[in-house]
C-alpha positions in Angstrom: 5.9 -23.7 9.2 4.2 -21.0 11.6 1.6 -18.7 9.7 -1.1 -16.4 11.3 -4.7 -17.9 10.2 -7.5 -15.6 10.2 -10.2 -18.6 11.5 -13.6 -16.7 10.6 -14.5 -13.0 10.1 -14.2 -10.8 13.3 -12.4 -8.9 15.2 -8.0 -9.1 15.7 -8.6 -12.3 18.2 -9.6 -14.1 15.2 -6.1 -13.9 14.0 -4.4 -17.5 15.8 -0.9 -18.4 15.0 -0.6 -22.2 14.1 1.8 -24.7 12.7 1.0 -25.7 8.8 2.7 -27.7 6.7 5.2 -26.3 4.7 3.4 -25.7 1.0 4.6 -27.9 -1.5 5.6 -27.1 -5.2 3.4 -27.7 -8.0 3.5 -26.8 -11.9 3.4 -22.9 -12.4 4.1 -21.6 -9.0 7.2 -20.9 -6.7 8.0 -21.5 -2.8 8.8 -18.2 -1.3 10.6 -17.8 2.1 8.8 -14.8 3.4 11.4 -12.3 5.0 9.1 -9.5 5.4 5.4 -8.5 3.9 4.0 -4.8 4.6 0.3 -5.0 6.4 -2.6 -3.6 4.3 -6.2 -1.8 5.4 -7.0 -4.4 2.5 -6.4 -7.4 5.0 -8.4 -6.0 7.7 -11.6 -5.6 5.6 -10.7 -9.3 4.6 -10.7 -10.3 8.2 -13.8 -8.1 8.8 -15.4 -10.0 6.0 -16.0 -7.4 3.7 -14.1 -9.4 0.7 -17.0 -11.8 -0.6 -15.0 -14.2 -2.3 -13.0 -14.9 0.6 -13.4 -18.6 2.4 -12.4 -18.8 6.0 -9.6 -20.2 7.4 -7.2 -17.9 5.6 -3.6 -16.9 5.5 -4.1 -13.5 5.1 -1.3 -11.4 3.1 -1.7 -9.1 -0.1 2.5 -8.8 -0.4 5.5 -9.9 0.5 9.5 -10.4 -0.2 11.2 -13.2 0.0 14.0 -15.1 -1.6 12.8 -18.2 -3.8 12.9 -21.3 -1.8 12.5 -23.9 -4.4 10.5 -23.7 -8.1 9.0 -24.9 -10.9 9.9 -21.4 -13.6 13.9 -22.2 -14.9 14.2 -18.7 -15.3 14.0 -18.0 -11.3 17.1 -19.2 -9.1 17.2 -20.6 -5.7 17.9 -17.7 -3.1 16.8 -14.9 -5.6 15.5 -12.5 -4.2 11.4 -11.6 -5.1 8.7 -9.3 -4.2 4.9 -10.3 -4.9 1.8 -8.4 -4.2 -2.1 -8.6 -4.8 -3.0 -11.2 -7.4 -6.1 -12.8 -5.5 -3.5 -13.4 -3.0 -4.0 -13.8 0.5 -7.8 -14.2 -0.6 -8.1 -17.3 -3.0 -5.0 -18.6 -1.8 -2.8 -18.5 1.3 -0.7 -15.0 1.7 2.3 -13.8 3.6 1.3 -14.1 7.3 3.6 -17.2 7.2 6.9 -18.2 6.5 6.8 -19.4 3.4 3.9 -18.9 0.9 3.6 -20.5 -2.1 2.7 -18.2 -5.2 1.8 -18.4 -9.1 4.8 -17.7 -10.8 3.7 -15.1 -12.7 3.0 -13.0 -9.1 7.4 -13.2 -8.9 9.0 -9.7 -9.2 12.9 -10.1 -9.1 14.6 -7.3 -7.5 18.6 -6.3 -7.5 18.9 -4.9 -4.2 21.1 -3.8 -1.1 18.0 -3.0 1.2 17.7 -4.5 4.6 14.6 -6.8 4.3 12.3 -4.4 6.8 13.0 -1.4 4.3 12.3 -3.6 1.3 9.0 -4.8 2.7 7.8 -1.9 3.2 7.7 -0.9 -0.3 6.0 -3.1 -3.0 2.4 -2.5 -2.2 2.6 1.0 -1.1 5.2 2.4 -3.1 3.8 0.4 -6.4 0.7 2.4 -5.8 2.0 5.3 -5.0 4.0 5.9 -7.9 1.3 4.1 -10.4 -1.0 6.8 -9.3 1.4 9.4 -9.2 2.1 8.2 -13.2 -1.5 8.4 -13.7 -1.7 11.8 -12.6 0.8 13.0 -14.9 1.8 15.2 -12.6 5.4 17.1 -13.5 8.3 18.9 -11.6 7.3 22.4 -10.5 3.0 21.4 -10.6 0.9 21.3 -6.9 -0.4 18.4 -5.2 -2.6 17.8 -2.7 -2.7 14.0 -1.5 -6.0 13.3 0.7 -5.5 10.9 3.7 -1.7 12.1 3.7 -1.0 9.8 6.6 -1.8 6.7 5.0 1.2 4.4 4.3 0.8 5.7 0.5 -0.3 9.0 0.9 4.0 9.1 2.8 4.9 7.3 -0.1 3.4 9.8 -2.6 4.9 12.4 -0.4 8.3 11.0 -0.8 8.3 10.3 -4.3 6.7 13.8 -5.6 8.7 15.6 -3.3 12.0 14.0 -4.9 10.4 15.1 -8.4 10.3 18.6 -7.5 6.6 18.9 -6.9 5.2 20.8 -4.0 2.9 18.8 -1.4 -0.2 19.6 1.0 -1.4 16.4 2.4 -4.5 15.8 4.7 -4.6 14.5 8.3 -7.4 14.3 10.9 -5.3 14.2 13.6 -2.6 17.6 14.4 -0.1 15.7 16.1 0.7 13.6 13.3 2.4 16.5 10.8 5.3 16.0 12.0 5.4 12.6 10.4 4.1 13.7 7.4 6.9 17.0 6.9 9.3 14.2 7.8 8.0 12.2 4.4 7.8 15.7 2.3 4.8 17.2 2.8 5.1 20.9 2.8 1.8 22.2 3.9 -0.2 19.9 6.6 -3.9 20.3 6.3 -6.3 19.7 9.0 -9.4 17.7 7.8 -12.2 18.8 10.5 -14.8 17.7 7.9 -15.3 21.2 6.4 -13.9 23.1 3.7 -10.1 22.6 3.8 -7.9 26.1 4.3 -5.6 25.0 1.2 -2.1 27.2 0.9 -2.8 28.2 -3.1 -5.9 30.6 -4.2 -6.4 28.7 -7.1 -6.5 25.1 -5.8 -4.0 22.5 -6.6 -3.1 21.2 -10.2 -3.6 17.9 -9.1 -5.2 15.7 -6.2 -4.5 11.8 -5.5 -7.7 11.0 -3.3 -6.7 8.0 -1.0 -10.1 8.6 0.8 -12.3 7.6 -1.9 -16.1 7.4 -1.7 -16.2 10.7 1.0 -14.2 13.1 -0.7 -14.2 12.2 -4.3 -17.1 14.9 -4.9 -15.0 17.7 -3.4 -11.6 16.9 -4.7 -13.5 17.3 -8.1 -14.1 20.8 -6.9 -11.0 21.9 -5.4 -9.0 21.1 -7.9 -7.5 24.1 -10.3 -10.1 24.2 -13.4 -8.4 21.4 -16.1 -6.4 19.5 -13.2 -7.0 15.7 -12.3 -8.1 13.7 -9.9 -6.5 10.4 -9.4 -8.3 7.9 -6.9 -6.3 5.4 -5.5 -7.6 4.5 -2.1 -10.8 3.4 -0.5 -10.4 4.6 3.4 -14.0 5.5 3.1 -15.1 3.1 1.5 -15.7 1.7 -1.9 -19.2 2.7 -3.2 -19.5 6.3 -4.9 -23.2 6.6 -4.0 -25.4 9.2 -6.4 -22.5 10.6 -8.3 -24.1 12.5 -11.5 -20.3 12.9 -13.5 -21.7 15.8 -15.8 -22.9 17.5 -12.9 -19.4 16.7 -10.8 -16.9 17.0 -13.0 -16.2 20.4 -14.0 -15.3 21.1 -17.9 -12.2 20.5 -18.2 -11.6 18.8 -15.2 -10.6 15.0 -15.0 -10.9 11.9 -13.0 -8.9 8.9 -13.2 -8.3 5.9 -11.1 -5.5 3.8 -10.2 -5.7 0.1 -8.4 -2.2 -1.7 -7.2 -3.3 -4.8 -9.3 -2.4 -3.4 -12.0 1.1 -3.3 -11.4 1.2 -7.3 -10.0 4.0 -9.4 -11.7 6.0 -8.3 -15.1 3.9 -5.1 -14.9 4.9 -4.1 -11.9 8.4 -4.9 -11.8 10.6 -2.5 -13.5 8.5 0.3 -11.4 9.6 -1.4 -8.4 12.6 -1.6 -8.6 12.5 2.1 -10.0 11.7 2.6 -6.4 14.0 0.5 -4.9 16.4 2.1 -6.7 15.4 5.8 -5.5 15.7 4.4 -1.9 19.3 3.0 -2.6 20.2 6.5 -3.8 18.7 8.5 -0.9 16.2 10.2 -3.5 13.1 9.3 -0.9 13.4 6.6 1.9 10.8 4.2 3.3 8.4 5.0 5.3 7.9 2.7 8.3 5.9 3.1 11.6 6.6 -0.1 13.2 7.8 -3.6 12.9 6.2 -6.8 14.6 6.3 -10.5 14.6 3.8 -13.1 13.3 2.5 -13.4 16.9 2.6 -9.2 16.9 0.0 -9.3 14.0 -3.5 -9.0 16.0 -2.1 -6.0 18.1 -0.8 -4.7 14.8 -4.6 -4.8 13.5 -5.7 -2.9 16.4 -3.1 0.0 16.2 -3.5 0.2 12.6 -7.7 0.4 12.6 -7.4 2.8 15.8 -5.8 4.7 13.0 -2.0 5.2 15.4 -0.1 4.1 12.3 1.9 6.4 10.4 3.9 4.5 7.7 4.2 1.0 7.1 3.9 -1.7 9.4 6.0 -4.5 8.6 5.8 -8.0 9.7 9.1 -10.0 9.5 8.4 -13.9 9.9 11.6 -14.5 11.7 11.6 -11.6 14.2 11.2 -13.1 17.9 8.5 -11.6 19.6 10.1 -9.0 21.7 13.4 -8.3 20.3 
């Protein structure tokens, strides 16, 4: 099978396309033919060497959709459509930058769908994170949501879901040229983040903030959310660590700070949520936000594209795509 191997920590040039043996099924694992996979910034950080437990060479890729090729699980049928994400996929064991991937049975989520592979591949990590974060916020129709990091794939997904649920959405971007993509995803108010105070459309602030930027903006999100509102951190675009954080001083009385991690939605825990998302796309309630589609030999260029912050939506890998098609 063809796979893209990260041979060592470094820039996109360390991603090399290679011929590897198709993994053999063993007890507790399933072989999946990868039909599509979304790309994620977590994979970029792993490639750069910021995942200390990862040993190279490694096939990256923390999510995929595909069909069961062979399995040790009697509850799974060969040919069934499945999705998978997280669970140390692409870190402790080889991931989805390949034509086949061997996965622990407990990571697999059967999906019933008519969606084309490119649309289905754009959903698992991104939309499960977005839906899980909105659920953690407890936001309801008629309330006001500010998304920080609104042009990220999760930000665009959250805007789509929130608009479909009758929520007024504002979202930040550092690039004014991405406003049209945000509006198409459901953002009613595009807010330019120039490093200073945000110019928000609401005098008393949003009722909820979904913070995908993370460490750099959490304290400010707690300051601008309406008193008694909720901030959910579900991204780390500016890093993982929040230094010099003083909870009593920085969390206004009655305001809530929570978080959501997509690892909480892996396997059976996320299967129902993913099916709900897929059903929402199929019935037209919202649509996946796809930036571009690449073949295996386009992964290095795709990493450069994402690192340069040029993507507006999900970059999708189709292993069966012929380069240049």
